N, C-alpha and C positions, 0 to 999 in steps of 0.2 A: 760537588758533591764528595768527589775524592780528596780536596783539604780537608772537608768536617770529620771525614773518616780518620784523617790520618792524626788531626791535632787530638782528636780523643783517644784514639790509642796511644801516642806518645807520652798523651800527659796520666792517661789513667793506667795504662798499661807500664810503663819502662818509668814513670815517674819524673818526667821529663820539666822543668818548671815554663811558665811563662813566656817567659822571659828568651829564652833558650827556643822555643819553641816559632816564637816570632823571627828569630835569627836564621835559624833551617830552614824555615818554607817562606821567607819574605812579605810576613804580611801583619799588617796591622795589628798591637796588643788587644784591641777590641772588639778585633775580629776574634782571634782568639778565646776571648771570653764569652761570647756572645756562642759560641760553637760547643763551652764547656757547660754551659747554661742552658740550650737547645731541650726540649723533650723529644724531638723529631726532627729529620731529615729537615735541610734546607728546601723551599719548593717556590717555584715562580709564582708571582701571584698577581693577576690585572686586575686591576681597577675596572669594577664595573661600571657600564655607560650606561647610559639611558638609553630602552626601546622606543621604538614607534609606540607601540603598544602603551605605554606609560599614559599616554593623552586619553585614550578612550577607554581605560579601564573601568573606570567608574560607570561608565553607562553597560560595558560589559557584564561586570558584578549582576547591575541593575536586572539586565533580560537573564542571566542564570537563576535570581532571585526568583526571577517570576513563571520562568522555563527551564528545571534548570537539566532539559533533556534535548532541547534545541539544538540541532546539528550547525555545526560551524560554518557551514556556508551559508545558512542563513541569519546567522550571526552579521557575519560580512557583511550581509545584505542591508540588515536595519541598521550597521555599525556606516553606511556607506566605505567600506573598506575599499582602497585602492590599492593599495601595497602588496608584498608576498604575502598569500596565504598563508604559507608555515610558519611563520614568524605568528601569524596571529593563533594557528591553531596548537602548537607552541604553550601558548601564554592559556588558552582554554583549556589543553589538557591537565595543568596545574591549577588553575581555580575550580572547576566543574566539582572535584571531591568534595568540595567544601559545602556543594548546596544540593547535589544529587546525593551524596552518599558513597560509600565503597561497599562492592559486593565479594568479598574476598571468597576463592572456590577452595574448598579442601584438599587434601591427595586422597583418592583414595584408593583402599586395599580392596584386595577381591577374595575373599575366601573362598577355598573351594565349596562349588556346589552353589555356591550364595546365589548365581546372580546369572540372566542370560540376557544378553541387550542383543534387541529387534527394529531392525529396521526397511527400509523400503529403496531399492536402489534402479534408476532409468536410465539401461545402458543405452546410448547412441547411435549404436550399429541399427539399421535396417533390418527386422525378422520381417520376412511374407508371412502373413497369416492366410493367402488360398484365396479364392473367390475375388482377384485382385485387389485384396487388399494387402497394406504393409503397416508395420508399428514401426513408427518415427517419430524422433521428433515430439511435441505436445500429447501424442497418442503415443507415446511408447509402451511397454508391456510393464507392469515392475515386476522385480525380482524381490524375492523374501529373501534377507538375510539376514540369520542369526551365529551371534557368535557366544563363546563362553567366556564369562568375562575374568574366569582367574586362569585358564587353559589357553586363550584366543584360539581354540579350535573354529573351524570355520566351517560352515554349511549353506545351503543356498540354491532356491528355486525360481524358477520363471513360473508365475499362476497370472491368470486371464484376467481379473480383474482387481479392484480393489476392496469390491464387498465384503463382507464380514466371513460370508461362507466359504470364498473362494482364498481369504486370510487363513483362517481359523481349521481349513484343508492344508492349505502348505506347512504352517505352523505344528500340526500332527504329523506330515508326511517326513520332517525332518527332524520332531523329535522322537518318532520310533522307530527311526534308523539308529540315531544313537544311546534307546533303550534309557534312558533314565529322564528327568528332567529336574532344573533348578529349583530354589526354593524363590526364588523371584524373576518373571518377566519383566524387563519394561521395556515399555514403548515411550515414544514422545505421542506428541497429539494427534494421532488417527482416528479419523471421525468414525469408523467400522470398530476402533474398539477403542474408544470413549474418549467423552469432551472433557475438558477442566478435570475436576478429581473424579469425576462419575465412569466407572467401567460400564460397558454399555451390556445389557443382558445379555446376548447370546456371547463376549468375551468373557463375562464372570459363570457363565454356564461350564465355559469350558477348562477353564482355569478352577474350578470347583471340582468337575470328575477327574482331572489331574492333581487335585490336594496340591495346588501353585497359586503364587497370587501373581496378579497384574500391577506393574507400577506404572503411572505415567507422570514423565519427568513435568517440569515444569516449563513455559514458554521463555524461549530466548536464553536455555540453558546447555549449551551443548556440550559441558562437561561431564555432565550427569551420563552420556551415553557414548563419550567419547573412541571409547573401544569399538564400537560396532559404524560410526563416521570414517576412524581410518579402513575399517574392511571395505568401505565400499568405495573409497578411494585405490586401497589397495586391487581391488575389480576392476577400476576403470583405464588403471596403468598397467597390471600384469596380465589382465585375461581379456581383454576387450580388443589390444590393439593388434592387428591384422589378420581377422577371426571375419568369415563369413557365414550366413545362416540361413538356414533354408523351410525354416519353418520352427516353430516353439518348441515343440519336438526334439529338435535337433539342436538349439541354442540349450536345451538340459543336456541333452546329451553330451555334447562338449562341455560344458559345465561339470557335470559328475566327473569323467575322466580326469580334469583338470584338477577338483580338490585335494585327492589325494596331496598331490606333491606340494598346493600349496601347504599343506598343512604341517609339512614338514621340512619346512623355512625354519630359520634360527631366527626369535625374534629377540630384539638386543635389550631390550626393557628386563624381559623375563630371565636372559643369557638359558633360553631351555627350546625347546621345539615345542609344537601343541600336540601333536599327538603322545610326547612323554608324561604329560601332565593331563592327558583325557582320563588316562583311568584314575586318578585322582579325584578328577572333577565328576565322573560318573560313579563311582563310591557315596561321594557323600550327597548325592544328590537324591531324589525321589523316586523311588522305584513306581514303573506304569501300571496304572490301574489293569483290573482283568479285563473291565467292561472299555470300549474305545468310546471318546465322546461322541456327541452329535455333532457332526461338520459337512459343509456343505449347501444346498439347497433344499430345501423339502417344506411341499407345499401341495393343496389338494383343491382341485377346479373341476367343474362338472363337463363332461367333450361336449364340443358342440358339434354342430351338424360339420363344420369342413374339418374334423377329426386332427386338427394340429393344437398345439401347448404351445404357449412361450417359456422361451427360459433365459434370460438375462440377455432380451434384445431379439432372440432368432425363434423360429418357428421348427418344430420337431411335429410327424407324422405318429399316430396312433394307431392301432387296429380299430377300424370303426364299427365291428359288432359289439363297442363296448359306447355307442354314440350316447348321450343322455344321462350316462351312470359318473360318478363322482371317480375319478383317479388320481393316485398319488405319483408323483412327481418326486425324483430324486439325482441330483445332481452334485457328480463331485468334479474332480478337475478334469478327467478323460472322460467320466459317459454321462448320458443319463437316460436313466431307466424310468420307466410308467407301469405301475400295478393298480391293479384293479381288484377289489373283493368279488370271489366267485358268488352266484345267487343261488347255489344248492344248496344252503344253512350249513356251509360244514363250513366257513370260515377261511375257506383256503385261500392266498394270495396268487393271483394269474399276473403272469408279467405278460402287457401287450405292448411293450417298444421297448426299445433298446437299440442308442445309436451312439457315436464316438461323439464327444461334442467338439463344437463347432468353436474357435478362438476367434473368429471374422464376425463382422455385425451386420444385423438386418438379412440375413440368409435362411433360407425354408430349406430344410432338412427333410428327404421324403424318401419312405422305406417302399422297395415296388412293391412289396408284398401288400401294404393298404392299400396301394391302388388299385392292384388286382381282386382283391377283397369288397374294396367300395365300388367297383364296376360290377361284379357279382351280387352285391345287394343294392343297387339300383336297377339291375334288371329285374332283379326277383319284384321289388318293388311297383316296376313299373306292368307285371306281369299279373300282381296282386289287382292292381288299380283297375287294368283290364277287366278280370272278372268281376269284379264289385260291378264296374259300369255294365256289364250283362247280363249280372242277376237282376240291378236295379232297372234295368230297363225293362226285360222278362216279367219283372214282377210290374210293371205299368203297360206294357200293351199286350200279353199274353206268352204263352208258350208257343214256341218254334218247334216242331219235330225235324228229325235228322234230314228228312228229306225238302225240306225248303217249306212246307204249309203249315197253317196257323192252327194249332191246336183250341180251339175251345174249351172255357171254362166254365161247371156249370154249378152251381150249390148243393147240397147234400140233401135239401128237401125235393127237388127234382127226382132225386133216386125214391123216395120214400113215398110222393106221388106214380111214379111209374111201375112199381111195385105193389101200389096198394097197403104201401104199411099205415099206421096211425100210430104215433110214440105220444101221442098226448093225455092225458088223465081225464077219464069217463068225466060227462059234467063240468066240466070247461070245454068256452070256445077255443076251437083250434085258430092260432094265430097266424099268420102265413109270414115268414120269416123275409124281407126286403133285400133283394137279389142286390149283392156286391158288386163292384166289376173288378174287385181286388184278389187275388189266389187267397185263397185260402190252406192250409194244408190236406186239409182232407179233399182238395181235388186234386191231387196225385192222386190220390187211390180210388176216384171217378175216373180216372183216364186208364190206371191201367187192370179197372173192372169193365170199361169199357172192350180193351182187347181182349179182356174174358166171354165176357158175354155174346162179343163177335155182331147179330144182327142187332141183338138189344141197342150198344152204344150206338150204332149208325143209326137210330133211329133218334137216340139222343141229339144228334145233329138235325132233326127236322121239329117243325112246332110244337108247341107242348102239351099236351093231352090230357085229361081228367083221369082219376083212377077207376070210372068205372066202364070209359071206353078202352081205356086198357085193358082189364080182365074180358070185353067182348071180345 
């Protein structure tokens, strides 16, 4: 390389003839001529040798023609490849684009207020949930992460589940803290947000209330939301190591304390800090509406006899005085509130239960006041039942005086015969009423008359006599 550069300098800069250059450098004349006519510096190139893959390349191309996405390991099995797999993979990497095509990824430019990338991160550190349950491994609780694409501003919160009510409640919690929302919310294929190209009804209603739109990324396209994917990795390596948590509330408290410092970091790709560009992102976004979107879980059920309602796998007690009526259940990230419409015609809404939401599963949450109310209602029900049974027994077997003796019941016509009173119409035959063993309303009046008339009432206890005999 040095001789080549010296030959060209002597001949072109100093005008030294070829013969003199050969004498000075001690090289052949043809070497000097090749150096002067060359268009590029000399480079050693070794002649290509054959590869072991050359023998199986026709069969390799046949497999890729039929199945362009077949993995290299499967191709090696089909070919009976027994040599180094690296050599075969290198050749497949060169040939595959001829059959599978090329899918280039464009460099994305994020304008202020344009997009927020959303994702779920599942921390590996165990988080106690209470009631002897721990969220870890495959049962880890999701952490909703949202990153403004322009400023790289990060916000996150742990939520109880991946259901639409909890996801939208977490999104509203983070968006309302920012004070504005971007024109697009980017999500991957999260089933509660949408499937394919169709956004779920709950997510569509949420986006419509805020005036934004939700964009679902295609499958196997991590470049579409690489910003939030890097955010998840940042949380895994910078927030989680060395930390222990006593509850989901403790996790969110530690995360909230850590996020301000994380948003002060210098992002090398931007050459700025997220907090420095947040004002620009917020100013270019959409102002929040005066009405909050509907988030959480809302449903109506008729309260059963056991006065408990089920919410996301847990049972919560309700005031038993509204058993049999419809109650409305409102569930947020932190509370479960049960209401009922008043029956006085005013349409007032009465709160009949309020509980802190339990993040564990298969748990029964009971308010002691509801248990005491149920005991009182049960006691009152028992007393009323006994009173009804006594009344029915008295109706069938006669009345009993306070001193214990049985009071005889008489029909009212008996008193007519006793006092010689005839209320029948003249000319019509008198019909003798059939004496019924059942107690009639007038019997109580007869019993009272018996006490007022004294000995007349005692005569009623004896045999029945005619009106003429009574007059004598």
